N, C-alpha and C positions, 0 to 999 in steps of 0.2 A: 504494500500500500504506500503510495507516495504522500508527500507532506500536504498536498492540497486536499486529497481525499480525507486524510486524517483531520485536517482543519475543519472540513465540513462535518465530520462525525462529532467533533467537539461542539460545534454549533448546534447540531441535532440534540446532543445530550443536554445542552443548556435549555433548549426549547422543551424537551421532554420533562425536565425537572421543574420548570417554572410556568408552563402553560400547556396543560394537557388538552385543553379545548382547542387551541390553535394547532397543536401538533396533530391531533386526531383529524381535524378538518383538512389541513393542508397535506396530510399524508396521502390524500386521494389524487394529488397532482402527479403528472409525469415526473420521472426521476430528475431531469435537468432543472425543471422549475421548482420542484420540491427542495432540492439542495440549496437553490438560491434563496428560497424563503427562509431556510434555516439560518443562513448567513445574515440576512437582513434582521431577522428576529434577534439574533445574538448581539448585533450592534445595538439595537434598541434596548435590549435587556441590560447590557453593560452600561449604557448611558444612564438608564434609570437607576441602576444600583449605585452609580457614582454620587447621586444626589445626597444620600445620607453621609457619605464620606466628605462631600464638598461642604456640608454644613460645618464640619470641624476644620477641614482643610480646603478652602476655596480654590486653591491653585490646582486641585486635581481636575476640575472641570475645564480650567484654562488649558491644562496640558492635553486633555482629551481633544479639545477643539483644535489645538495646534497639530495634533496627530492627524485629525480628520483633514485639515487643510493641506497638510503635507501629502497625505494619501491622494487627495483629489488632484494634486499637482503631479502625481505620478511617482512620488517618493515612496520607496518600500518601507513598511512599518512592521515591527516585530509583533507577533502574537497571532493565534489561530483565527481570530475574528478578521483581522486585516488580510490574512492570507486568503481566506475564503471569499471575503468581500472583493478582493482584487480579481479573483477569478470570475465573480459575478459581473463586475464592471467590464471585464474583457469580453463577456458573452452577450450582454444585454445592453440596450440603449438607456442607461441609467441617467436620471436627473439628479444632480448633486444638491439642489436647493432643499428638498425635504430633509436631507440628512443634517444640513445646517439648522433648519427649523427645529428639528428635534432637540438640539442643544439649547436653543432659545427657550424651549419649554422646560427643560431641566433647570435652567437658570431661574425661571419663574418660581419653581419649587424651592430652590435654595434660598432665595430672598424672602420667601414666605408671602407671596402675593395673595391678597384677598380680593374677592370679587363681589361687586355690588349688584350686578344684574345677571340674568341667565345668559344674555348675549355675551357678557364678558367671560363667563365660564366656558361658553362654546368657543370663544377665541383661544382660550387656554387649551381646550380640548384639541383644537386643530394642531397646535404645536407639539403636543405629546402623543397624539393618536391619529388625527386626520392626516398628518404628515406621513404616517406609516402606510396609509392607503396609497399615497402618491409614490412612495418607495416601491411598493409591490406591483403597481400597474405595468411597468415594463416587463415584469416576469409573467404575469397572469393574463395580460391583455395587450400584447406587444403591438398589434395592428390597429387597435381601437382605443389606445390609452388616452388620446387627445379628446375623445368623446366621453370619457368616464371619470375625468378628474373631479368634477363636482360631487358625483355620487360616491366615489371612493373616499373623499373627505367626510361625507355625511356618515358613511358606515363607521369610519374610525371615530368620529365624534359621538355617535350613538353608543359605541362600546365604552368610550371614556365616561360618558354620563352614567352608564350602567355601573362602571367601576366606582364612581363617586357615590352612587346610591347604595352600593353594597358595602362600602368601606367607611361610612360616616363615623362610626365609633372608633375604628382603628386610626383613621386620619386625625380625629380630634386628639387622641392620645399622643400623636406625634406633632401636635401644635399646627395642624393644617386644617383649613376649613374651606371647602369648595362650594358649599351651598350658598346661593346668592343672599347677601345681607338684606336686600330689598324684600325678598320673599319671606325671609325669617321674621323681619319686622312686621310685615303686613299680616302675618298669621300668628304673631305673638309667640314665637318660638325662642326659647332660651336653651341653646344646645348644651351649655355647661350644666344646667339643671338636669337635662335629659341624660347626660353622661353619668350623672350621679344616681339618678333614679332608675335608669335603664328601662323606662316605661314610655314608649312613643305616645305623644299626645295627639289629639285630633288635628291640631295646627301643624304638627310635624308631618303627619300623614298627608295632609293637604299639600304641603311644600314638596314632599317626596313624590306625590302623584303628578304634580305639575311638571317636574323634571322628568319623571318616568314617561309621561305621555309625550313629551317632546322627543325623548329618545326613541320611542316607538314610531313616531312620525318619521324620524330620520332613518330608522331601519326600513320602513316601507318605501320611502323615497329612494334610498340607496339601491334597493333591489328592483326598482321599477325598470332599470336598464340592464337587467341580468342577461338578456338575450344578446347584448353587445359584447359579452365576454365569449371567448372561444368555449366550445363544449367542455373541454377538459377542466376549465376553471369554474364552471357554474355550480357544480355540487359542492366543491370546497368553500366557495364564497357563501352560498346559501347555508351550508352546514355551520360555518363559523358564526354567521349572523343569527341563525335560529338557536344555536346552543347558548350564545351569549345573551340573547334576548330572554331565554328561559330563566335566567337568573332573576329577572324582575318578577316573573310569576312565582318563583319560589319564595321571594321575600314577601309578596302579598299574602301567600298562603300561611306564612309564619307571622302574620300580623305586624309587619314592618319592624321586626326586631333586628336592628342592625347595630346595636350597641354591645351585645354580648355574643352574637353569632356571626360567622362568616359563611354566607350562602354559596353553594356551588351546585353544579349539575353533575349527577352521578354518572359513572361509566355506562350503566344500563340506560339511563335517560338519554345520554348522548347517542348511544347506539340506536335507540328508538327514533330519535330525531333524524338521524342519517338514513334510517331505513324507510322513512316517509318521503324522502326527497325524490 
């Protein structure tokens, strides 16, 4: 096995460890595209993991950005992620801007940006998730990527809103708050009190549903152009969207308890979703 193949397998292992949903969905792609997705995911995962470290050592994100810029200029970078990503860039017509945008999103987390409106939250969602949709388009829709940019961003944003709704309690413990202040104020929600009582109030449920319904609208709109994807990409895209969207249903069934539990879709549920596509 050569060093490039080994780099791809290391990226695969990272994806398997941190996102079983995406791994299962994108495993349905042809081998060439599947391996490329592993590499892109590994880049995004590493960037996300740097946020906690950058909170203590801000220069780590600066160093990562410098490595990215060097990579984009054709300079070899050490590490399996860069090795795999170099192979991806050599095979596909990749757009470098979404990779830069991802780092902007990570900086927003490092400085602890708060968000007054849902529109502001969606702007943040683009940088940390919508950008991933744009990274993937050259891999999964090479001939129609220019027609799918808006909906690829919508799918990424929908998934990030789902993450936010799933991780309210966990994020609050890490001094992060992504729920819009305007909605919290309008519905008289005190997240600090909720984090102590662990009992979702009616006001909190209303805020949660406003954001969830926006996410569901984005899922619907994102998939409205599914026929523009090549056949080999349609089931993976729909599978990823449906499995992620199912998290919202799980939270509703558990009475919006996002302060003491982290909801996920089981292996059996994922398999059922895929079997229905």
